[in-house]
C-alpha positions in Angstrom: 0.0 0.0 0.0 1.4 3.4 -1.0 1.8 6.1 1.6 1.3 9.9 1.0 2.1 11.4 4.4 3.1 15.0 3.7 1.6 18.3 2.7 3.2 20.9 0.5 3.7 24.2 2.4 6.2 27.0 1.7 8.1 25.0 -1.0 8.6 21.9 1.2 6.8 18.6 1.8 6.0 18.7 5.5 4.3 16.5 8.1 0.8 17.7 9.1 0.6 19.3 12.6 -1.6 16.4 13.8 -0.9 13.0 12.3 -4.1 11.5 10.8 -4.5 9.3 7.7 -7.4 8.0 5.6 -7.4 4.9 3.4 -8.3 5.1 -0.2 -9.9 2.2 -2.0 -10.0 1.4 -5.8 -13.7 1.8 -6.7 -13.4 -0.9 -9.4 -12.3 -3.6 -6.9 -13.1 -2.2 -3.5 -9.5 -2.9 -2.6 -7.5 -0.4 -0.4 -4.4 0.9 -2.2 -3.2 4.0 -0.5 -3.0 5.9 2.8 -3.1 9.7 2.7 -2.4 12.2 5.4 -5.1 14.7 6.3 -4.3 18.3 7.3 -6.1 20.6 9.7 -6.7 24.2 10.6 -3.1 24.7 11.9 -1.7 23.5 8.5 -4.0 26.0 6.8 -2.6 28.8 8.9 0.9 27.7 8.0 0.0 27.6 4.3 -1.7 30.9 4.3 1.2 32.6 6.0 3.6 31.1 3.4 1.3 32.3 0.6 1.1 35.8 2.1 4.9 36.1 2.4 5.3 34.9 -1.2 2.7 37.3 -2.5 4.9 40.2 -1.7 7.4 39.3 -4.4 5.3 37.1 -6.8 2.7 39.8 -7.3 5.5 42.0 -8.6 6.8 39.6 -11.2 6.7 40.7 -14.8 4.5 39.1 -17.4 7.6 37.7 -19.1 8.7 36.0 -15.9 5.2 34.4 -15.5 5.2 33.3 -19.1 8.5 31.6 -18.5 7.0 29.9 -15.5 4.1 28.6 -17.6 6.5 27.2 -20.2 8.2 25.2 -17.4 4.9 24.0 -16.0 3.7 22.8 -19.4 6.9 20.9 -20.1 6.8 19.3 -16.6 3.1 18.4 -17.0 3.7 16.8 -20.4 6.3 14.5 -18.9 3.8 13.0 -16.4 0.6 12.6 -18.3 0.6 8.8 -18.4 1.1 8.7 -14.7 -1.7 11.1 -14.1 -4.0 9.0 -16.3 -3.2 5.9 -14.3 -3.8 7.7 -11.0 -7.3 8.9 -11.7 -8.2 5.5 -13.1 -7.2 4.1 -9.7 -8.5 6.7 -7.3 -11.9 7.6 -9.1 -12.3 5.0 -11.8 -12.1 7.2 -14.8 -11.1 5.0 -17.8 -7.6 5.6 -19.2 -9.3 5.9 -22.6 -10.9 9.1 -21.4 -7.8 11.1 -22.1 -9.6 14.5 -21.8 -9.3 14.2 -18.0 -5.6 14.5 -18.5 -5.2 16.3 -21.8 -7.7 19.0 -20.8 -5.6 20.4 -18.0 -2.7 20.8 -20.4 -5.0 22.8 -22.7 -6.0 25.0 -19.9 -2.4 25.8 -18.9 -1.7 26.7 -22.5 -4.8 28.8 -22.7 -4.0 30.7 -19.5 -0.6 31.4 -20.9 -2.1 32.7 -24.1 -4.4 35.0 -22.2 -1.5 36.3 -20.0 0.6 37.0 -23.0 -1.9 39.4 -24.6 -3.8 40.8 -21.6 -3.5 44.6 -20.8 -3.2 45.0 -17.0 -3.3 48.8 -17.5 -5.8 50.6 -19.7 -7.5 54.0 -19.5 -10.8 55.8 -19.3 -10.2 59.3 -20.6 -7.3 60.5 -18.5 -7.7 57.9 -15.7 -5.4 54.9 -15.5 -7.3 51.7 -14.9 -5.0 49.1 -13.2 -5.8 45.5 -12.7 -3.8 44.0 -9.8 -3.6 40.5 -8.3 -6.1 40.1 -5.6 -3.8 38.3 -3.1 -3.9 34.9 -1.5 -6.4 32.6 -3.0 -8.0 29.5 -1.5 -8.7 27.0 -4.2 -11.1 24.1 -3.3 -11.7 21.5 -6.0 -13.9 18.4 -6.3 -13.3 14.7 -7.1 -15.1 14.3 -10.4 -12.5 16.2 -12.5 -9.7 16.1 -10.0 -6.9 17.5 -12.2 -8.8 19.8 -14.5 -10.8 21.8 -12.0 -7.7 22.4 -9.8 -5.5 23.2 -12.9 -8.0 25.9 -14.1 -7.9 27.6 -10.8 -4.2 27.4 -10.3 -3.4 28.5 -13.9 -5.4 31.7 -13.8 -4.4 32.6 -10.3 -0.7 32.3 -11.3 -1.3 34.3 -14.4 -2.7 37.1 -12.4 0.2 37.1 -10.0 -1.6 35.5 -7.0 -0.5 32.9 -4.6 -2.6 29.9 -3.6 -3.6 27.4 -1.0 -5.2 24.4 -2.6 -7.5 21.9 -1.0 -8.4 19.0 -3.3 -11.2 16.5 -2.4 -10.1 14.0 0.2 -11.6 11.4 -2.1 -9.1 12.0 -4.9 -6.1 13.6 -3.4 -3.3 11.7 -5.2 -3.8 13.4 -8.5 -3.5 16.8 -6.7 -0.3 15.6 -5.0 1.1 14.7 -8.4 0.0 18.0 -9.9 1.9 19.8 -7.0 5.0 17.7 -7.7 4.7 18.9 -11.4 4.6 22.5 -10.2 7.5 22.0 -7.8 9.5 20.5 -10.7 8.7 23.6 -12.8 10.3 25.7 -10.0 7.2 27.6 -8.9 8.7 30.0 -6.3 8.6 29.0 -2.7 5.2 29.7 -1.0 3.4 30.5 -4.3 1.6 27.1 -4.4 0.6 25.3 -1.2 -1.3 22.0 -0.9 -3.3 21.0 2.2 -5.2 17.8 1.8 -8.2 17.5 4.2 -11.9 17.3 4.7 -14.3 20.1 3.8 -15.5 20.5 7.4 -12.0 21.2 8.6 -9.5 22.3 5.9 -12.2 23.8 3.6 -13.9 25.8 6.4 -10.5 27.0 7.7 -9.6 28.3 4.2 -13.0 29.9 3.7 -12.9 31.6 7.1 -9.3 32.7 7.1 -8.9 36.5 7.3 -5.7 36.4 5.2 -7.3 34.7 2.3 -8.6 37.3 -0.2 -10.5 35.1 -2.5 -12.0 31.6 -2.5 -12.7 29.7 -5.6 -14.9 26.6 -5.0 -16.2 23.9 -7.3 -18.6 21.3 -5.8 -22.1 20.8 -4.7 -24.6 23.6 -4.3 -25.1 22.7 -0.6 -21.4 22.9 0.1 -21.0 26.1 -1.9 -23.7 27.8 0.2 -21.8 26.9 3.3 -18.5 28.2 1.8 -20.2 31.5 0.9 -21.7 31.9 4.4 -18.3 31.3 6.1 -16.4 33.5 3.7 -18.8 36.3 4.1 -17.6 36.9 7.7 -14.3 38.2 6.3 -15.7 39.9 3.2 -13.6 38.0 0.7 -14.5 37.5 -2.9 -16.2 34.2 -3.6 -16.4 32.3 -6.9 -18.6 29.3 -7.0 -19.1 26.6 -9.7 -21.8 24.4 -8.3 -24.4 21.8 -9.3 -26.5 21.4 -12.5 -29.5 19.6 -13.9 -29.0 20.5 -17.5 -31.7 20.1 -20.2 -31.2 19.2 -23.8 -34.0 20.5 -25.9 -34.3 18.6 -29.2 -36.5 20.5 -31.6 -38.8 18.7 -34.1 -36.5 19.5 -37.1 -33.4 18.1 -35.5 -31.6 14.9 -36.5 -33.4 12.9 -33.7 -31.2 9.8 -33.8 -28.0 11.9 -33.8 -29.2 14.0 -30.9 -30.2 11.0 -28.9 -27.0 9.2 -29.4 -24.9 12.3 -28.5 -26.9 12.8 -25.4 -26.2 9.3 -24.2 -22.5 9.8 -24.8 -22.3 13.2 -23.1 -24.6 12.3 -20.2 -22.9 9.1 -19.3 -19.3 10.3 -19.9 -17.3 10.1 -16.7 -20.0 7.7 -15.4 -22.4 10.6 -15.3 -20.3 12.4 -12.7 -20.3 15.8 -14.5 -22.1 18.9 -13.4 -22.7 19.9 -17.1 -24.2 16.5 -17.9 -27.4 16.8 -20.1 -29.4 14.7 -17.7 -32.8 15.8 -18.9 -33.6 15.0 -22.5 -36.5 16.9 -23.9 -38.0 15.4 -27.0 -41.2 16.2 -29.0 -43.8 13.6 -28.0 -44.2 12.4 -31.6 -40.5 11.7 -31.8 -40.2 9.8 -28.6 -40.1 6.3 -30.0 -37.4 7.2 -32.5 -35.2 8.8 -29.8 -35.6 5.9 -27.4 -34.5 3.4 -30.1 -31.4 5.3 -30.8 -30.6 5.7 -27.1 -30.9 2.0 -26.5 -28.6 1.3 -29.4 -26.0 3.8 -28.1 -26.1 2.3 -24.6 -25.3 -1.1 -26.1 -22.0 0.4 -27.3 -20.8 1.2 -23.8 -18.1 -1.0 -22.4 -18.2 -1.2 -18.6 -15.3 -2.6 -16.7 -11.7 -2.1 -15.4 -10.8 1.6 -16.0 -7.2 0.5 -16.7 -8.4 -1.5 -19.7 -8.0 0.7 -22.8 -11.2 -0.7 -24.3 -13.3 0.3 -21.3 -15.5 3.3 -21.9 -17.3 3.5 -18.5 -15.7 2.8 -15.2 -17.3 2.7 -11.7 -18.7 5.5 -9.6 -16.0 7.2 -7.5 -16.8 5.2 -4.3 -19.4 3.0 -2.6 -21.2 6.0 -1.1 -21.8 7.5 -4.5 -22.9 4.1 -5.8 -25.5 3.9 -3.0 -26.7 7.4 -3.8 -27.3 6.6 -7.4 -29.0 3.3 -6.6 -31.4 5.1 -4.4 -32.3 7.6 -7.2 -32.9 4.7 -9.6 -35.3 3.2 -7.0 -37.0 6.6 -6.6 -37.6 6.8 -10.4 -39.3 3.4 -10.3 -41.3 4.3 -7.2 -42.6 7.5 -8.8 -43.8 5.8 -12.0 -41.2 6.5 -14.6 -40.7 3.8 -17.2 -37.3 2.0 -17.2 -36.0 1.9 -20.7 -32.7 0.2 -19.9 -30.4 -0.3 -16.9 -31.9 -0.3 -13.4 -30.7 -1.2 -10.0 -27.8 -3.5 -9.2 -24.4 -4.2 -10.7 -24.1 -4.6 -14.5 -24.0 -8.2 -15.8 -20.7 -10.0 -15.4 -19.5 -7.8 -12.5 -19.7 -8.9 -8.8 -17.8 -6.2 -7.1 -16.9 -2.5 -7.4 -19.0 0.6 -7.6 -20.3 0.0 -11.1 -23.8 1.2 -12.1 -25.9 0.1 -15.0 -26.4 3.0 -17.5 -30.0 3.8 -16.8 -32.6 5.6 -19.0 -36.1 6.5 -17.8 -39.0 7.5 -20.1 -42.4 8.8 -19.2 -40.7 11.2 -16.8 -42.8 14.1 -15.5 -41.0 17.4 -14.8 -42.0 17.3 -11.2 -40.5 13.8 -10.5 -37.4 13.7 -8.3 -35.2 12.3 -11.0 -36.1 15.3 -13.2 -35.3 17.9 -10.5 -32.4 16.7 -8.5 -28.8 16.3 -9.5 -28.1 12.6 -9.4 -24.4 12.7 -10.5 -24.5 9.3 -12.1 -25.4 7.6 -15.4 -29.1 8.2 -15.1 -31.0 10.0 -17.9 -34.5 11.4 -17.6 -36.4 11.5 -21.0 -39.2 14.1 -20.9 -41.7 14.4 -23.8 -43.1 17.9 -24.6 -45.9 19.1 -26.8 -44.7 22.5 -28.0 -41.6 24.8 -27.9 -42.9 27.0 -25.1 -43.5 24.0 -22.9 -40.0 22.7 -23.6 -38.4 26.0 -22.6 -40.5 26.3 -19.5 -39.4 22.8 -18.4 -35.8 23.4 -19.2 -35.8 26.6 -17.0 -37.6 25.0 -14.1 -35.7 24.2 -10.9 -32.8 25.9 -9.0 -30.0 25.2 -11.5 -28.7 27.0 -14.5 -25.2 25.7 -15.4 -25.6 24.5 -19.0 -28.2 24.2 -21.7 -28.3 22.2 -24.9 -30.3 22.7 -28.1 -30.5 20.5 -31.2 -32.2 21.9 -34.3 -31.8 21.8 -38.1 -32.2 25.6 -38.2 -29.3 27.6 -36.6 -31.5 30.7 -36.2 -34.2 28.7 -34.4 -31.6 27.0 -32.2 -30.0 30.3 -31.3 -33.4 31.8 -30.5 -34.3 28.9 -28.1 -30.8 28.9 -26.6 -31.0 32.6 -25.8 -34.1 31.8 -23.7 -32.4 29.2 -21.5 -31.3 30.5 -18.1 -27.9 28.9 -18.2 -24.3 30.1 -18.2 -23.3 28.0 -21.3 -25.5 26.8 -24.2 -24.3 24.2 -26.7 -25.9 23.9 -30.2 -26.0 20.5 -31.9 -23.4 19.0 -29.6 -20.8 21.6 -30.1 -17.6 21.3 -28.0 -16.8 23.9 -25.4 -13.9 26.4 -25.9 -11.3 26.8 -23.1 -11.1 30.6 -24.0 -14.8 31.1 -23.2 -16.2 31.6 -19.7 -17.6 28.8 -17.7 -20.1 29.4 -14.9 -23.8 29.2 -14.0 -27.0 31.1 -13.3 -29.1 30.7 -10.2 -27.9 28.1 -7.7 -25.3 26.8 -10.1 -23.0 29.4 -8.8 -21.5 32.8 -9.4 -18.3 34.1 -11.0 -16.7 32.7 -14.1 -13.7 30.5 -14.9 -11.5 30.2 -18.0 -10.2 32.7 -20.5 -10.1 36.4 -19.9 -13.2 36.1 -17.6 -11.3 33.6 -15.5 -8.2 35.7 -15.2 -10.2 38.7 -14.1 -11.7 36.7 -11.2 -8.3 36.9 -9.6 -7.7 40.7 -10.2 -8.7 43.8 -8.3 -9.5 47.0 -10.2 -7.9 50.3 -9.3 -8.5 53.8 -10.7 -5.5 56.2 -10.7 -6.2 59.9 -11.3 -3.9 62.8 -12.1 -1.4 61.2 -14.5 -2.8 62.4 -17.8 0.4 61.9 -19.8 0.9 58.4 -18.6 -2.7 57.5 -19.2 -2.6 58.7 -22.8 0.1 56.1 -23.5 -2.4 53.3 -22.7 -5.1 51.7 -24.7 -8.6 53.0 -23.9 -10.8 50.6 -22.1 -13.4 49.2 -24.5 -16.8 50.6 -23.9 
């Protein structure tokens, strides 16, 4: 069994103030494979103090110096991508075939570098200088479902801004964060600029959110946990950026390629074993097209290969752990109890598997918008198919509920698709299965969060704005701020 007994504070791997470890189990075999040290509030104090000291100098680094740092990070990351892929297969069950979990972070490091290279930290309004300056020490709290990418996006834009950070990964998937920190260490990130404190949300997470010397907290996770972070952080009036839950709807309009939309929705909803906040877990289909869509969905589900995430032919691994397995099983039972029709899947382990946290890819039809499985985020491979009678009804159903992270529209008419997409109360809208763009903002409406990540919008989350008056000649040398 591997041992990970140290935290990364002030440029060194150090023992936690209080020795306590948790045991991690492989979700595909239920076999323990590692022991990881947990930090506490005292370790957060040490990490924040180190980040505060480092901020004094790192905030004054030039753009050229930070660009050189990104070049070193990118090279160090590329050297360890295979190892990162193996680690997330072991700690959360993501198949090694799903390379986006490892390739995506590299893309985000490169995109942050690109933004930094062209960003104007000083502009003007008339004769006034508008400066954007690093906000300070940032607490970065990331989840288990995208353990490398979510933490990378936060770190990349914080460093690009000139901020220093204290990171808390999920205690469920800490090893990938440890490896990412080793990559940053190898890239010679200055002492104290990046600190890693593994621990539970109720201890380490709360200590970071409450700390008076933390200037910003960026949190990705459940809506309930995000509400708690916001409440704790409010006591010290720090900036809070939250990327939270979702229950995204995919509206398929009558003129769309129904089979293509249905197949894509299965692929996207069940990717990462359904453990994605952007998953299109509500499929809205014209009532007269329901049969055609269900046939295509069943055919697509038959293409899924469930099994050992280390096998390159596997396309769906297990849930992250037994607790998440139990949660998803309960939602499947609720769907049956509330009268939805089971199209495929259902409770229990998939055929041929007798251990591990594997779930049958499950599709329900005859789902009413008020049913639990149509309203609550399940975070597993469970898809609710909802038939609608007209466009207005579809839009109303899509906008119901507390979430507004993503929306999806399929149509044969781009203008109609754009019109419908504009009426969705969501932070991102995807037309006909288009891929996201790492230069574009990510974030949600309503209880899906506030603030934005990625691209220029993501960089500006980590910047304060200052107006400087009385330097007319210097101001005139700057570009005017776009109206």
